[in-house]
N, C-alpha and C positions, 0 to 999 in steps of 0.2 A: 536397523533404525527406519522407525516410521511413524508419518505423522497420523494422528488420530483426534476425532472430537472428544471434548474431556467427559462428554457425555458416557463415552465408552471407556474411560480410563478407569481400572481396577486397581485396588491393594494389590502389592507385589511387583506390579511391572516397575521398571527400571528406566529414570530419567536419561535422556539420552542428550541433552543439552540445557546447558547453565538457564536457568530463570530467575530472571531479575524481578525487584519491584521498580514502580515509578520514578524511585530516586537512584535507582544503581545499584540499591543493595541486594545481594545473593541472596534468595530465597532458598532454592534448592540446588546443590553442587549436579552435574552432570556424574550419574553413578550411585544417584541418592534410589533407595528402592521406597516406592510411594508406600506410604502410611493409609490409614483412615483418617488420621488427624491433616496428614498433609493434604486429601484430598478435600478436606471440611475447608481450609484456611484458602484452597486454592480458590473453591469455588464462590467464596466471599470476595475474590479479587475479581471473579468475573472473568475469568482466562476461559477461551472457547475453544481450542486443541492447543495439544503439546507433544514434541517428538519422546517416545519410548524406543528402547533398546528391542530389536528384535534377531535373536540369535542367529536365524538363518538367512535374513537379509540385512547385510553390511554396508555401510554407504558413508564415503567421505562428502562431507559437506560442501558445496563449493563457499569461499570465502565471500562476507557481504559487504557491502559500501560502507556498512555500518556496523560496529561490533554490539550485542545488543545491549552491554553494559551502559556505551555510552550513549546510543540511542535514548534509554530511558531517562539516563542524566537529562540529555536535553530538552526530552517532552517535559520532565519534572521543572525546569529553566521555564520553560516555553508557559507553562501551568501559573509557574510564580507571577510570571511579567503579567499576565492577564489578569490575575486574579489583584495584584497591585494596581492596575489600571482601574479595575472595576471598583474599588472602594476611593481613588485618590482621583479618579477621571482625568487624570495627567498619563499621557504615553511617555513613559522613558523611550526612547528613540535608541539612545546607545546598549539599552538590552537587548532589543530587537535585531538591531544591529550585530552586536558580539555573538548571537545565537545562529544568524545566518552566516556570519561569517565561519563559524562553527561547522556548521553543513557544508558551507561550500568546499572549506579545506579537506574535509574527510572525502569529497565528491572528486575533488582534483588529484589527490592521493590515489584513490581507485577508481578514474575514470575508466578505466579499460574492461571493468567489473558490470556486469547485466545484474538488473534490482531483482532482487530476492525477496519479498516482505517476508519479516518474519511471521511465522504463524501464531505467534503467542500475542493475543490482543486482550485489554483491558477496557470492557464494555464502559465502565464507567468515565473513562476517562477518554472516551472516543475523539472528542472535539480537540485536545490537545495533542493526541499522536495525529490526528487528521493532519492540523496545521503544519507538523514538522515533515510530514510524510509529501505533502504538497510541495513544500518547500524542495526538500531533497529533489523530487520528480521534477519540479523546475528547475531548478539548479542544472541536475544532469543533462537535460533538454539543451537549457542555455550552453552547456559545456560542448556539447554535439554541434549547435550553431555557431560555435567560434566564439562566444562573447569573451571580451575579457574581464577581469577581475570586479573593477567597477561596476559592469554593468551585471555581472550576478548578484553584487550585494544589493544594486536596488531592485532584482528582479527577485531575490531571496527575500527582502524585507517585506515585499510588497504581499508575496505568498506565505509568508507567515501570517499578514495580518489581515489577507483577503476576504476573513468571515467575522471581522470585527463587527459589524453590526448585528450581528445575531447574538451578541450578549444582551441585547434588549428588545429581542423577542420573546414574546413568553415561553417559558420550558413547555407549558402544554401542548400548544402549537409543534414547538423544535421536535418534541419526542411523540408527536401522535403516531399511532400505528394503524390508522386508518386514512384513507382521501381526506385531502382537504376541502373544506368547503369552500366557495369561491370567496368570501369575503378573507378566511383563514388564508387562502392562496395569496390573494392580494397584499394581504400585511405581509406574510412571508419574504414576497419577492423584494418588499421594500429595506432590507437590510443590506442591499447593495447600497442604495442613496445614503441609510442611515449613516452605515461605515465609513463613507466617500466624507459625508458633511462633517464626520466625528474627527476623522482623520486632517481634513483640510483644513480644517479650523482650528486645531491643537498649535498654542503658542508657542510649543518647542519644535516644529518641525519646519520653519524657515528653509532649512536646507535640504529638505526633500523634494528629489525632482518629481516632475508631474507624472510621470510614467510609472512612478512607485504606485502612487495613490488611483492612478486608471487602473491598475489590476483588481482594486477593490470594486471600482464602480463598473467595469466592464467584465469580469470573471463568468458572468452569465447570460454575455452576448453571443449570439454562434454567425456562423460563417454567413450563412444563407440568409441573415438578418429575422429569423422568428425568435430570437433570446429575448430576454427582458434587462433594463427596463426602458430602453432607449432604441430597443431594434436596430443596434446598429449591424452593418454586415462587410464582410470582406476585408479590405482595407483600411476602413474606417475603424475597425478594432486594433486598439495597440498590441503589436508583439507578443510582450510579455504577458497582457491578459488574454490572448490564446493560447501561452503556454501553460498559464497556470486553470486555465477552465480545463486543458486535458487533464493535467494533474490530480485537478479537484474531484473531477468524473470519477477516473481510473481509482483511485483511492477509495471512494464512497461504494461503487460499485464491488470492491472485493474485501468489503466488511460488513459485518451484520449491522442491518439499521432496525428500528424500532417496525417498521412496515412491510421490512422483506428480510432474508437469510444473505449472508455473503456471497457472491459468485466466485466460482474459479479465476485463475489468475487467465485462463485460455479463453475464459468466455467474455471477460472485462476486455483482454486484447482483441478479439473478434467485434465484439461492439465499437471500440475506438475505430477499428479499421472499417466498417459499415457506415460509420457517421463522416468519413472524409469527405468534405465537398457539402456536407449540409451544414452538420452542428461543428465542426472543426476545420480548420485549413489545412488542405493537405501537405503541404510543403512542413510545415511545423509538426503535424502528426505523424509524419512518416521519420522526422528526426527523433520525435518521442518516442515511437513505439520501438527505436534502435535500443533503448535502455533496460527494454522489458523483457524478461522470462517469461511467456506466456506458461513454458511447462516446468516449474521448480524442480532443482535437482530433489529426489526421494518422491515425486510423484507417482503413483503407480497407475498404471495404464493399460487398457486391451488395444491390441493392432489390429486392423483389418486380417490378417493372417489367423487370428485367436489365439497366440501368445498372450501373455501375461508378463510383463516388464516394469523397472523402476527406472525414472531418468536417470543417469548419472552425470551427464556433460552438457552445456548448452553449447554451440556455438554461434559466435555472434556474427551478427549478421543475415543467420541460419536461424534463426531461435526456435522455428515450429519444426524443425528437424534434427531432434535432438541424438543425443548418445543414449542407448539402453540396456542396461542388463535384463536378460530375458531370465524370467523366474521360475515359468510354467509354460508347458505347449497347448495348443489346441484343445489336448484332450485332459486336460487337468493336470498332467503329470509333471513335477519339478524334474528340471533340468540337474542332473547328477555334477555335469561339469558347468564350468563358468561359460557363459557365452554371451558375449557383446555384440549390438547392433549401432550401425552408425547409420543413421536415415539419410545423413547428406551423400550415403553412398549407394543405401539401398532405397533406390527411388520408386520402386513399387509398393513398397510398405507406406503406411501410415498412421497416424495413431486414432482407432476409431469411438474412442470413450476413455473418458475419466475415471478412476475407480472411486467409487463415492467412501467417506469415512467407514460405514459400517461394512461394506464391501472388502475394504481393507483390513478391517480388524478380525473378519470373519476368515478372510484368504490366512493370515497370520496365526489363527487358532487351529484351522484345518492343519496347516504347514508343520504347527507346534507339536500335533499330537502324533 
């Protein structure tokens, strides 16, 4: 089983994982053979990568915090809630609270699992999947920090609504694929204050604690005081906002955006690490990173020994030292017998490179010939 970019998917390949639409309906079942018509429909949906079967490399996927079907249904609910607000200008707090509770319940039931973001993304629905991912990442961090369920609800609602103000930023600026002009950047930054004012002034929000609204207002503040719009720093920033800022940044980094392609999970992980003490509170960031798998199962990597292998298992609290199934030696010869390597035990071996989609596809083709 291999994940490859959708641009490299060909008719005749076999789907290795169920594909659902944003309503949670099944589009393609595991085991389906892709046809040209399938590819056309999936292209229209904007899917950027997909898992396909490969007879040479079998892999048992690690369980996810969310089943894909469940996540798609929650994303659809979130989209409907925001669209209702757009038309009525009335925030139905109960709907967002229910969505947050669904996410919290899933996270609590699976709190020992590391987050491995699904590789199937729908470009047109980035905004709503982003809200759900930020909520999930925030809640998982809150669980690590020992938050009680009422605290998780307040945190989850704020995370879902953190970008409320962006609904009133012109789409030509939101989706711009070139650098912002100074006036455009100033307008973009206003989304935090717009969102805060909309949320704080809503008639139905009398029972919402201030900490929830502070996520909306402060999620772009930075630990060293260099953020916006109030240039808060350190403990001036509410802890919920610090958590949401981490979740917002990480999910944005691993998604394709109009101005840059998606980063790989380990690259985003390293950026968060490098930003501890400047952009992010070191204590909160350390708990955040405990939930992240920098090398998700199925990732194909090159080792410093020259061997090529596939990530098969991630060890909690030692996420950068996963277990690897070796596929090919340094001379390019395939291993005839199964050979596994545990980097928590093989301390002189490390991951030198993550193979890109084209390299993985080429490797698969060559091995299949």
